[in-house]
Structures are given as C-alpha cells and as structure tokens.
C-alpha positions as CSV (number, residue, x, y, z in Angstrom):
1,M,27.5,-16.7,-41.5
2,S,24.7,-13.8,-40.6
3,H,25.5,-10.8,-38.1
4,A,23.0,-10.1,-35.5
5,T,21.0,-6.9,-36.0
6,H,20.3,-5.2,-32.2
7,A,21.9,-5.0,-29.0
8,F,20.8,-5.6,-25.4
9,T,22.4,-2.9,-22.8
10,T,21.4,-4.5,-19.7
11,N,22.1,-2.1,-16.1
12,G,23.5,0.6,-18.7
13,R,26.6,-1.8,-18.3
14,S,25.9,-5.1,-19.8
15,H,25.9,-5.4,-24.2
16,G,25.0,-8.2,-26.0
17,E,23.8,-9.3,-29.0
18,V,19.6,-10.7,-29.9
19,K,20.8,-14.0,-30.7
20,N,19.5,-16.4,-28.8
21,P,19.8,-20.3,-30.9
22,D,17.4,-21.2,-28.7
23,L,13.8,-18.2,-28.8
24,S,13.1,-15.8,-31.6
25,P,14.4,-11.9,-31.3
26,E,11.2,-11.7,-30.3
27,E,10.8,-14.4,-27.6
28,E,13.9,-13.3,-26.3
29,I,13.1,-9.6,-26.4
30,R,9.9,-10.2,-23.5
31,R,11.7,-12.9,-22.3
32,R,14.3,-9.8,-20.6
33,L,11.5,-7.8,-20.1
34,L,10.0,-10.8,-18.0
35,R,13.4,-10.8,-15.6
36,L,13.4,-7.4,-14.4
37,D,13.0,-7.4,-11.2
38,G,13.9,-3.4,-9.8
39,S,17.0,-3.9,-8.4
40,K,19.1,-6.9,-9.8
41,I,17.6,-6.5,-13.2
42,Y,16.6,-2.5,-13.4
43,S,17.1,-1.3,-16.8
44,L,17.1,-2.9,-20.7
45,I,17.8,-1.0,-23.6
46,L,17.3,-2.0,-27.3
47,W,19.0,-1.0,-30.3
48,A,20.3,-1.4,-33.5
49,I,23.5,-2.5,-34.1
50,P,25.3,-0.6,-36.9
51,P,24.0,-1.7,-40.2
52,G,27.9,-3.9,-41.6
53,V,29.6,-4.0,-38.0
54,P,30.3,-7.1,-36.3
55,F,29.0,-6.8,-33.0
56,D,32.3,-7.0,-31.6
57,L,33.6,-3.9,-33.1
58,V,30.2,-1.3,-32.3
59,D,32.3,1.8,-30.3
60,L,29.9,1.5,-27.4
61,R,31.5,4.9,-26.0
62,K,29.9,6.6,-29.5
63,W,27.1,3.7,-29.7
64,P,23.6,3.7,-29.4
65,Q,22.3,6.5,-30.7
66,E,19.0,5.5,-31.3
67,Y,17.2,3.0,-28.6
68,I,14.6,1.9,-26.8
69,Q,14.5,1.4,-22.7
70,V,12.9,0.5,-19.7
71,A,13.7,1.3,-16.2
72,G,11.8,-1.1,-13.2
73,S,10.2,-4.3,-12.4
74,R,8.2,-6.1,-14.3
75,D,5.1,-5.5,-13.2
76,S,5.7,-1.2,-13.1
77,M,8.1,0.1,-16.0
78,T,8.4,3.4,-17.8
79,V,9.5,2.8,-20.9
80,E,11.5,5.8,-23.7
81,L,12.7,6.2,-27.2
82,R,15.6,7.6,-28.2
83,R,15.8,9.0,-31.6
84,I,18.1,11.2,-34.0
85,V,15.4,14.4,-34.5
86,E,17.0,17.1,-37.5
87,G,20.6,15.6,-36.4
88,I,19.8,16.2,-32.5
89,P,19.4,13.6,-30.1
90,Q,15.6,13.8,-28.5
91,Q,14.7,11.5,-25.0
92,C,11.5,11.2,-24.8
93,V,8.7,8.7,-22.6
94,V,6.3,6.5,-23.6
95,G,2.3,7.0,-22.9
96,H,-0.4,5.0,-23.2
97,P,-2.4,5.4,-26.6
98,V,-4.8,8.5,-25.9
99,G,-7.6,7.8,-24.9
100,R,-6.1,5.6,-22.2
101,A,-3.2,8.0,-21.4
102,T,-6.4,11.0,-21.1
103,E,-8.1,8.9,-19.1
104,L,-5.3,7.6,-16.5
105,R,-3.1,11.4,-16.4
106,E,-4.7,12.4,-13.1
107,A,-1.9,11.0,-10.7
108,D,2.2,10.7,-11.2
109,Q,3.6,7.3,-10.7
110,I,7.1,7.0,-9.2
111,I,8.3,3.8,-10.9
112,H,11.5,1.9,-8.9
113,W,14.5,0.9,-9.8
114,N,17.9,-0.2,-8.4
115,G,17.5,2.4,-5.6
116,C,16.1,5.4,-7.8
117,E,12.7,6.7,-8.2
118,T,12.1,7.8,-11.4
119,A,8.2,9.9,-12.1
120,V,5.6,9.7,-14.9
121,L,2.1,9.9,-15.4
122,A,-0.5,7.4,-15.0
123,G,-0.4,6.9,-18.2
124,E,3.0,5.8,-18.6
125,V,3.2,2.9,-16.6
126,F,3.9,0.1,-18.3
127,D,4.8,-3.9,-17.2
128,A,6.8,-6.0,-19.1
129,V,3.9,-7.8,-21.5
130,E,3.0,-4.3,-23.0
131,A,7.0,-3.1,-22.6
132,G,7.7,-6.5,-24.4
133,D,4.9,-5.2,-27.2
134,L,7.3,-1.9,-28.4
135,F,9.9,-3.4,-27.2
136,V,9.2,-5.7,-30.6
137,E,7.4,-3.0,-32.9
138,Y,11.0,-1.7,-32.0
139,Y,12.6,-4.4,-33.1
140,H,11.1,-4.6,-36.7
141,A,10.4,-1.0,-37.6
142,G,12.7,1.7,-35.0
143,N,10.0,2.7,-33.8
144,V,6.7,2.5,-31.3
145,P,3.3,2.6,-32.9
146,P,2.1,6.1,-34.1
147,Q,-0.7,5.5,-31.6
148,Y,1.2,6.0,-28.5
149,S,1.7,9.4,-26.8
150,L,5.4,10.9,-26.7
151,R,6.4,13.0,-24.1
152,V,9.7,15.1,-25.2
153,L,12.1,15.4,-21.9
154,E,14.3,18.9,-21.5
C-alpha cells in the first residue's frame, strides 16, 4: 500500500493527506484553493510528509518545516513559501514574475482573512487559479517556478 506524499493543513488546525480516490492530487489541490472564502475557509498549507513516515505518525508539533501556504479568499490571496536555507527557516511572500510584479508594485493591497488583514504589494496578490499553478508546482518540485519573485519576511 502506498502512502500519500503530501498533506494539507486548513485554517491552521485541520490536517489531512492529499489523497482523494476520485481526484488526482493536482485536481484536489486546485479544488481546495477554490473553496477559500476568506472567513470559514481562509488558509491552506501544502507540505511534504517526511519520507517513509505514515501520515498518522507525523509529529504535527514539529512538522511541517517547509511548505507553501495561502491566506485569503479564492479571488484575493497571499501566497507564502517557507523553506530552510542553510539550516535557518525563511518565510517568503511569493510575487508574480518580475516583469508583471514590477508594473504592479505601485499600490499596497490588503488581503482579508478570518477577520485579519495582511498587506502585500499588488504584484503579490493571487487568485485561486494562479495559486493552484504554484501549489501544483510545489507538489511536484518542492518549490515555486524560478520566474516568481520571493520577498523574504523579517
């Protein structure tokens, strides 16, 4: 029996494997992003399950260490990538490819989720379809495509 390789965390508290018998992982990822409404379902994290560890044995107090996440609604969300660089965790806001991000950086945008607000640059606002492309790439490669910008959060 094969184990799922990735898991979701929804709203920071509900965890489950990427394993739907009726959908491919890519379809399941995209469908979950389309469900974000900014209030009842407002965040989604995709992360790799440690190799060789069944999901039910993952210590969720220590894992995930690296992931891609969104907060907001299907129409307006922020995408962040958490990675380990030289042993140090680094949180980054994902932005559109440089050409587009440059032309869109004139105004700050506010992403609303669960009664909270997050300010991002205009080139860092995504909808569920665009975020789906990033999440699918992360599912397959563990990163976002290199043409997207990453702004490191302090």
